[in-house]
N, CA, C and O of each residue as an XYZ file, in Angstrom:
564
protein
N       0.844     -1.182      0.000
C       0.000      0.000      0.000
C       0.884      1.238      0.000
O       1.793      1.362      0.821
N       0.615      2.147     -0.918
C       1.423      3.358     -0.992
C       1.010      4.339      0.094
O      -0.153      4.387      0.494
N       1.975      5.122      0.566
C       1.683      6.109      1.590
C       1.146      7.394      0.980
O       0.294      8.050      1.580
N       1.632      7.770     -0.211
C       1.153      8.956     -0.911
C       1.568      8.859     -2.371
O       2.484      8.116     -2.725
N       0.884      9.616     -3.207
C       1.270      9.650     -4.614
C       2.679     10.204     -4.744
O       3.495      9.668     -5.493
N       2.965     11.278     -4.012
C       4.286     11.892     -4.086
C       5.383     10.902     -3.689
O       6.405     10.793     -4.366
N       5.159     10.181     -2.581
C       6.149      9.217     -2.107
C       6.383      8.085     -3.093
O       7.517      7.640     -3.272
N       5.315      7.615     -3.735
C       5.452      6.533     -4.722
C       6.188      7.019     -5.972
O       6.998      6.281     -6.533
N       5.919      8.249     -6.413
C       6.645      8.797     -7.567
C       8.127      8.931     -7.228
O       8.979      8.579     -8.043
N       8.444      9.432     -6.041
C       9.850      9.538     -5.613
C      10.517      8.172     -5.626
O      11.626      8.021     -6.138
N       9.837      7.171     -5.057
C      10.383      5.811     -5.012
C      10.661      5.288     -6.417
O      11.717      4.707     -6.665
N       9.722      5.491     -7.333
C       9.896      4.976     -8.689
C      10.997      5.716     -9.444
O      11.719      5.098    -10.227
N      11.142      7.010     -9.232
C      12.241      7.748     -9.875
C      13.595      7.243     -9.371
O      14.508      7.010    -10.163
N      13.722      7.074     -8.058
C      14.981      6.574     -7.497
C      15.245      5.146     -7.954
O      16.392      4.791     -8.229
N      14.200      4.316     -8.041
C      14.363      2.950     -8.530
C      14.833      2.932     -9.981
O      15.662      2.103    -10.355
N      14.308      3.842    -10.798
C      14.734      3.907    -12.203
C      16.221      4.213    -12.305
O      16.914      3.671    -13.166
N      16.705      5.073    -11.432
C      18.131      5.438    -11.449
C      18.984      4.263    -10.988
O      20.015      3.974    -11.595
N      18.565      3.578     -9.916
C      19.356      2.438     -9.434
C      19.277      1.263    -10.405
O      20.259      0.544    -10.586
N      18.112      1.062    -11.032
C      17.959     -0.017    -12.002
C      18.888      0.193    -13.191
O      19.360     -0.772    -13.793
N      19.151      1.446    -13.527
C      20.048      1.760    -14.646
C      21.515      1.528    -14.280
O      22.394      1.670    -15.130
N      21.784      1.171    -13.019
C      23.142      0.840    -12.614
C      23.941      1.967    -11.993
O      25.158      1.852    -11.854
N      23.282      3.053    -11.617
C      23.998      4.158    -10.961
C      24.352      3.723     -9.545
O      23.472      3.349     -8.769
N      25.630      3.771     -9.209
C      26.113      3.370     -7.891
C      27.046      4.445     -7.342
O      27.391      5.402     -8.036
N      27.443      4.272     -6.102
C      28.408      5.191     -5.491
C      27.788      6.451     -4.931
O      28.504      7.396     -4.597
N      26.464      6.484     -4.820
C      25.764      7.621     -4.225
C      24.710      7.089     -3.257
O      24.289      5.936     -3.355
N      24.293      7.931     -2.330
C      23.206      7.600     -1.413
C      21.911      8.126     -2.015
O      21.906      9.176     -2.658
N      20.809      7.402     -1.809
C      19.515      7.777     -2.377
C      18.544      8.135     -1.266
O      18.411      7.409     -0.281
N      17.852      9.289     -1.441
C      16.902      9.756     -0.435
C      15.634     10.287     -1.091
O      15.681     10.898     -2.158
N      14.503     10.048     -0.441
C      13.235     10.652     -0.819
C      12.955     11.832      0.088
O      13.698     12.080      1.037
N      11.890     12.558     -0.196
C      11.574     13.776      0.559
C      11.185     13.501      2.000
O      11.147     14.426      2.811
N      10.896     12.248      2.340
C      10.551     11.928      3.726
C      11.779     11.945      4.629
O      11.651     11.828      5.848
N      12.953     12.086      4.053
C      14.204     12.106      4.814
C      14.537     13.551      5.183
O      14.974     14.322      4.328
N      14.335     13.922      6.447
C      14.566     15.293      6.888
C      15.913     15.495      7.560
O      16.343     16.632      7.751
N      16.589     14.404      7.922
C      17.884     14.535      8.575
C      18.960     14.886      7.542
O      18.696     14.852      6.340
N      20.158     15.220      7.997
C      21.259     15.477      7.061
C      21.501     14.259      6.176
O      21.290     13.118      6.589
N      21.946     14.525      4.957
C      22.178     13.466      3.987
C      23.678     13.297      3.765
O      24.427     14.274      3.756
N      24.111     12.044      3.586
C      25.522     11.759      3.352
C      25.868     12.013      1.893
O      25.225     11.471      0.994
N      26.880     12.834      1.659
C      27.339     13.117      0.302
C      28.197     11.976     -0.212
O      28.872     11.333      0.592
N      28.209     11.695     -1.480
C      27.338     12.250     -2.511
C      25.957     11.610     -2.426
O      25.812     10.474     -1.975
N      24.938     12.363     -2.868
C      23.596     11.797     -2.803
C      22.727     12.255     -3.961
O      22.990     13.263     -4.616
N      21.674     11.465     -4.188
C      20.587     11.795     -5.109
C      19.335     11.885     -4.250
O      19.023     10.970     -3.488
N      18.623     13.002     -4.382
C      17.445     13.283     -3.568
C      16.268     13.561     -4.495
O      16.366     14.418     -5.373
N      15.165     12.856     -4.315
C      13.965     13.070     -5.131
C      12.889     13.733     -4.287
O      12.611     13.306     -3.167
N      12.292     14.776     -4.833
C      11.215     15.496     -4.164
C      10.112     15.748     -5.191
O      10.370     16.309     -6.256
N       8.898     15.339     -4.875
C       7.776     15.450     -5.805
C       6.643     16.227     -5.153
O       6.338     16.042     -3.975
N       6.026     17.099     -5.942
C       4.849     17.841     -5.496
C       3.752     17.710     -6.540
O       4.020     17.769     -7.740
N       2.514     17.530     -6.082
C       1.376     17.536     -7.000
C       1.080     18.984     -7.356
O       0.871     19.819     -6.476
N       1.063     19.277     -8.662
C       0.798     20.636     -9.137
C      -0.691     20.887     -9.285
O      -1.200     21.937     -8.891
N      -1.396     19.895     -9.867
C      -2.822     20.074    -10.102
C      -3.469     18.731    -10.419
O      -2.790     17.742    -10.693
N      -4.774     18.722    -10.373
C      -5.528     17.569    -10.842
C      -5.996     17.912    -12.255
O      -6.569     18.978    -12.479
N      -5.752     17.013    -13.202
C      -6.023     17.314    -14.607
C      -7.404     16.863    -15.048
O      -8.089     16.114    -14.352
N      -7.782     17.326    -16.187
C      -9.025     17.038    -16.894
C     -10.199     17.691    -16.155
O     -10.824     18.616    -16.675
N     -10.493     17.214    -14.954
C     -11.576     17.785    -14.142
C     -11.354     17.348    -12.700
O     -10.635     16.380    -12.451
N     -11.961     18.051    -11.747
C     -11.834     17.610    -10.353
C     -12.323     16.172    -10.179
O     -13.282     15.746    -10.822
N     -11.666     15.457     -9.324
C     -12.009     14.086     -8.943
C     -11.775     13.048    -10.042
O     -12.315     11.943     -9.973
N     -10.968     13.397    -11.061
C     -10.625     12.399    -12.082
C      -9.512     11.490    -11.600
O      -9.375     10.359    -12.067
N      -8.715     11.989    -10.661
C      -7.611     11.192    -10.143
C      -6.379     11.209    -11.014
O      -5.452     10.437    -10.771
N      -6.336     12.065    -12.026
C      -5.143     12.225    -12.866
C      -4.439     13.487    -12.382
O      -5.000     14.582    -12.424
N      -3.201     13.317    -11.921
C      -2.476     14.425    -11.302
C      -1.243     14.810    -12.100
O      -0.505     13.952    -12.585
N      -1.031     16.121    -12.229
C       0.231     16.640    -12.760
C       1.164     16.843    -11.578
O       0.789     17.437    -10.567
N       2.372     16.345    -11.719
C       3.367     16.464    -10.652
C       4.637     17.101    -11.201
O       4.966     16.967    -12.380
N       5.336     17.791    -10.320
C       6.658     18.300    -10.636
C       7.643     17.593     -9.721
O       7.476     17.573     -8.502
N       8.665     17.018    -10.323
C       9.690     16.315     -9.553
C      11.016     17.044     -9.695
O      11.363     17.528    -10.772
N      11.744     17.114     -8.604
C      13.102     17.621     -8.614
C      14.016     16.498     -8.147
O      13.844     15.952     -7.058
N      14.976     16.167     -8.974
C      15.992     15.181     -8.600
C      17.288     15.954     -8.430
O      17.808     16.530     -9.386
N      17.806     15.963     -7.208
C      19.025     16.713     -6.894
C      20.190     15.752     -6.764
O      20.078     14.712     -6.115
N      21.307     16.103     -7.382
C      22.546     15.355     -7.203
C      23.555     16.305     -6.577
O      23.816     17.384     -7.109
N      24.120     15.901     -5.446
C      25.076     16.723     -4.701
C      26.337     15.916     -4.391
O      26.281     14.717     -4.118
N      27.469     16.607     -4.440
C      28.738     15.979     -4.084
C      29.698     17.055     -3.603
O      29.582     18.219     -3.988
N      30.645     16.664     -2.758
C      31.637     17.609     -2.234
C      32.654     17.958     -3.314
O      33.221     17.069     -3.950
N      32.882     19.246     -3.518
C      33.836     19.696     -4.526
C      35.276     19.374     -4.128
O      36.145     19.251     -4.991
N      35.531     19.237     -2.829
C      36.907     18.963     -2.406
C      37.242     17.471     -2.419
O      38.400     17.110     -2.208
N      36.258     16.590     -2.663
C      36.536     15.155     -2.756
C      36.160     14.581     -4.116
O      36.387     13.398     -4.370
N      35.592     15.397     -4.984
C      35.155     14.935     -6.295
C      35.530     15.986     -7.339
O      35.205     17.163     -7.185
N      36.204     15.566     -8.385
C      36.560     16.521     -9.441
C      35.307     16.900    -10.222
O      34.304     16.186    -10.210
N      35.391     18.026    -10.892
C      34.264     18.451    -11.713
C      33.961     17.406    -12.782
O      32.795     17.147    -13.076
N      34.994     16.805    -13.364
C      34.793     15.792    -14.398
C      34.082     14.555    -13.853
O      33.153     14.054    -14.488
N      34.499     14.055    -12.692
C      33.834     12.866    -12.140
C      32.407     13.190    -11.714
O      31.513     12.354    -11.851
N      32.187     14.400    -11.197
C      30.829     14.830    -10.851
C      29.951     14.853    -12.101
O      28.836     14.330    -12.094
N      30.459     15.463    -13.176
C      29.686     15.541    -14.418
C      29.421     14.164    -15.020
O      28.344     13.927    -15.566
N      30.388     13.256    -14.928
C      30.197     11.899    -15.444
C      29.093     11.167    -14.681
O      28.248     10.505    -15.284
N      29.105     11.288    -13.356
C      28.071     10.635    -12.542
C      26.703     11.255    -12.842
O      25.706     10.544    -12.964
N      26.664     12.589    -12.960
C      25.405     13.250    -13.281
C      24.874     12.787    -14.638
O      23.672     12.577    -14.796
N      25.759     12.630    -15.606
C      25.339     12.158    -16.933
C      24.711     10.769    -16.842
O      23.743     10.484    -17.546
N      25.250      9.902    -15.982
C      24.666      8.563    -15.837
C      23.295      8.634    -15.145
O      22.404      7.846    -15.460
N      23.125      9.568    -14.209
C      21.823      9.761    -13.558
C      20.806     10.272    -14.581
O      19.686      9.767    -14.650
N      21.192     11.264    -15.366
C      20.300     11.818    -16.380
C      19.959     10.768    -17.433
O      18.809     10.669    -17.861
N      20.942      9.992    -17.848
C      20.715      8.945    -18.847
C      19.708      7.903    -18.352
O      18.967      7.331    -19.151
N      19.677      7.658    -17.051
C      18.734      6.681    -16.481
C      17.281      7.098    -16.694
O      16.381      6.260    -16.627
N      17.046      8.382    -16.949
C      15.685      8.880    -17.145
C      15.238      8.786    -18.600
O      14.086      9.079    -18.922
N      16.161      8.372    -19.483
C      15.856      8.178    -20.899
C      16.001      6.699    -21.191
O      17.097      6.225    -21.490
N      14.898      5.965    -21.107
C      14.949      4.510    -21.178
C      14.142      3.986    -22.360
O      13.363      4.716    -22.973
N      14.343      2.724    -22.663
C      13.538      2.017    -23.647
C      13.079      0.724    -23.001
O      13.915     -0.166    -22.847
N      11.817      0.536    -22.606
C      10.697      1.421    -22.909
C      10.843      2.767    -22.194
O      11.699      2.927    -21.325
N       9.998      3.728    -22.569
C      10.139      5.062    -21.985
C       9.940      5.012    -20.468
O       9.404      4.046    -19.925
N      10.382      6.066    -19.810
C      10.386      6.098    -18.342
C       8.986      5.932    -17.758
O       8.821      5.217    -16.769
N       7.978      6.570    -18.342
C       6.613      6.441    -17.812
C       6.161      4.986    -17.863
O       5.568      4.488    -16.906
N       6.430      4.312    -18.954
C       6.042      2.903    -19.080
C       6.828      2.027    -18.110
O       6.268      1.124    -17.488
N       8.122      2.295    -17.983
C       8.963      1.517    -17.059
C       8.475      1.662    -15.619
O       8.380      0.669    -14.898
N       8.164      2.891    -15.194
C       7.723      3.113    -13.822
C       6.316      2.568    -13.594
O       6.017      2.102    -12.494
N       5.441      2.615    -14.604
C       4.100      2.026    -14.482
C       4.192      0.526    -14.265
O       3.455     -0.037    -13.456
N       5.094     -0.120    -14.987
C       5.283     -1.566    -14.844
C       5.834     -1.904    -13.464
O       5.429     -2.899    -12.862
N       6.753     -1.084    -12.958
C       7.399     -1.362    -11.670
C       6.492     -1.052    -10.479
O       6.641     -1.660     -9.419
N       5.558     -0.120    -10.638
C       4.710      0.305     -9.521
C       3.426     -0.520     -9.469
O       2.768     -0.740    -10.486
N       3.088     -0.967     -8.273
C       1.804     -1.654     -8.087
C       0.690     -0.664     -7.779
O      -0.481     -1.041     -7.741
N       1.047      0.617     -7.557
C       0.073      1.594     -7.101
C      -0.273      2.705     -8.085
O      -1.356      3.284     -8.003
N       0.644      3.016     -9.030
C       0.423      4.159     -9.922
C       0.593      3.775    -11.382
O       1.355      2.872    -11.726
N      -0.137      4.484    -12.228
C       0.096      4.452    -13.662
C       0.684      5.804    -14.034
O       0.137      6.845    -13.672
N       1.790      5.788    -14.752
C       2.464      7.007    -15.202
C       2.126      7.214    -16.678
O       2.342      6.320    -17.496
N       1.600      8.382    -17.017
C       1.276      8.689    -18.402
C       2.402      9.473    -19.070
O       2.717      9.250    -20.239
N       2.992     10.373    -18.333
C       4.069     11.217    -18.859
C       5.152     11.325    -17.792
O       4.859     11.481    -16.607
N       6.409     11.239    -18.229
C       7.554     11.482    -17.348
C       8.642     12.116    -18.216
O       9.433     11.414    -18.846
N       8.672     13.444    -18.240
C       9.592     14.187    -19.106
C      10.527     15.083    -18.310
O      10.115     15.721    -17.342
N      11.778     15.125    -18.722
C      12.725     16.082    -18.157
C      12.416     17.451    -18.754
O      12.365     17.601    -19.975
N      12.210     18.449    -17.896
C      11.926     19.815    -18.341
C      13.193     20.653    -18.423
O      13.390     21.388    -19.390
N      14.068     20.546    -17.397
C      15.290     21.350    -17.397
C      16.315     20.770    -16.437
O      16.004     19.948    -15.575
N      17.553     21.226    -16.617
C      18.662     20.848    -15.748
C      19.284     22.141    -15.243
O      19.573     23.046    -16.026
N      19.490     22.226    -13.921
C      20.043     23.430    -13.307
C      21.390     23.135    -12.663
O      21.438     22.443    -11.647
N      22.486     23.639    -13.223
C      23.784     23.466    -12.550
C      23.977     24.529    -11.471
O      23.465     25.644    -11.574
N      24.724     24.159    -10.441
C      24.944     25.079     -9.330
C      26.193     24.654     -8.576
O      26.400     23.464     -8.338
N      27.018     25.605     -8.201
C      28.129     25.330     -7.304
C      27.902     26.179     -6.065
O      27.837     27.405     -6.148
N      27.782     25.524     -4.916
C      27.551     26.225     -3.666
C      28.901     26.445     -3.003
O      29.454     25.523     -2.404
N      29.439     27.659     -3.105
C      30.802     27.915     -2.640
C      30.921     27.871     -1.117
O      31.966     27.480     -0.597
N      29.883     28.261     -0.401
C      29.976     28.263      1.065
C      30.224     26.859      1.607
O      30.947     26.694      2.590
N      29.632     25.847      0.976
C      29.825     24.479      1.456
C      30.691     23.651      0.506
O      30.834     22.442      0.689
N      31.270     24.302     -0.511
C      32.138     23.631     -1.490
C      31.441     22.400     -2.064
O      31.996     21.301     -2.056
N      30.223     22.594     -2.560
C      29.408     21.484     -3.037
C      29.074     21.650     -4.512
O      28.617     22.708     -4.946
N      29.314     20.571     -5.286
C      28.815     20.513     -6.659
C      27.337     20.153     -6.553
O      26.946     19.362     -5.695
N      26.526     20.729     -7.417
C      25.096     20.458     -7.337
C      24.455     20.628     -8.705
O      24.723     21.604     -9.405
N      23.604     19.673     -9.085
C      22.787     19.805    -10.294
C      21.403     19.255     -9.989
O      21.254     18.250     -9.293
N      20.394     19.934    -10.523
C      19.008     19.523    -10.341
C      18.403     19.169    -11.692
O      18.666     19.827    -12.699
N      17.598     18.133    -11.695
C      16.805     17.764    -12.855
C      15.356     18.044    -12.483
O      14.859     17.525    -11.484
N      14.679     18.858    -13.276
C      13.275     19.178    -13.043
C      12.461     18.375    -14.065
O      12.745     18.404    -15.262
N      11.450     17.663    -13.573
C      10.632     16.807    -14.431
C       9.149     17.128    -14.295
O       8.686     17.583    -13.250
N       8.422     16.881    -15.372
C       6.965     16.945    -15.361
C       6.426     15.531    -15.507
O       6.886     14.767    -16.356
N       5.444     15.184    -14.671
C       4.844     13.855    -14.705
C       3.333     13.953    -14.628
O       2.793     14.891    -14.042
N       2.652     12.982    -15.223
C       1.210     12.816    -15.057
C       0.980     11.402    -14.579
O       1.455     10.445    -15.191
N       0.238     11.265    -13.465
C       0.046      9.958    -12.839
C      -1.391      9.800    -12.354
O      -2.121     10.774    -12.172
N      -1.766      8.549    -12.154
C      -3.044      8.238    -11.523
C      -2.877      6.945    -10.734
O      -2.018      6.122    -11.051
N      -3.690      6.775     -9.720
C      -3.650      5.538     -8.928
C      -4.226      4.392     -9.761
O      -5.145      4.588    -10.556
N      -3.670      3.192     -9.567
C      -4.170      2.003    -10.288
C      -5.433      1.501     -9.609
O      -6.019      0.512    -10.049
């Protein structure tokens, strides 16, 4: 039984990345409020709206997948290589929405598209950081 639509989408996004063979990072969903061990991938999903009409159960969601690593222990090249493997995991055959629908017992995914990638270097904490912003449409099975 799923705890929430947001939590299940986060779980399926992180599973897609691990299924693609991404290793060497810690994985966290938005339910993790404590400090996170670097390097990490963090998924956070919010429901934006209910589509078509109220009470249809089809939801538009926005997901942010954050990848963070320490700049003093990871070169820019190795950070970029790991990020490329994370991003590549979201481009699958079958497509990501179909892959996550098959893997989830609770949700059907209609759309799972990358909207943008945001690079960032946080100098105060010497952290490499990139975010992947995604748009998704889902409904409960």
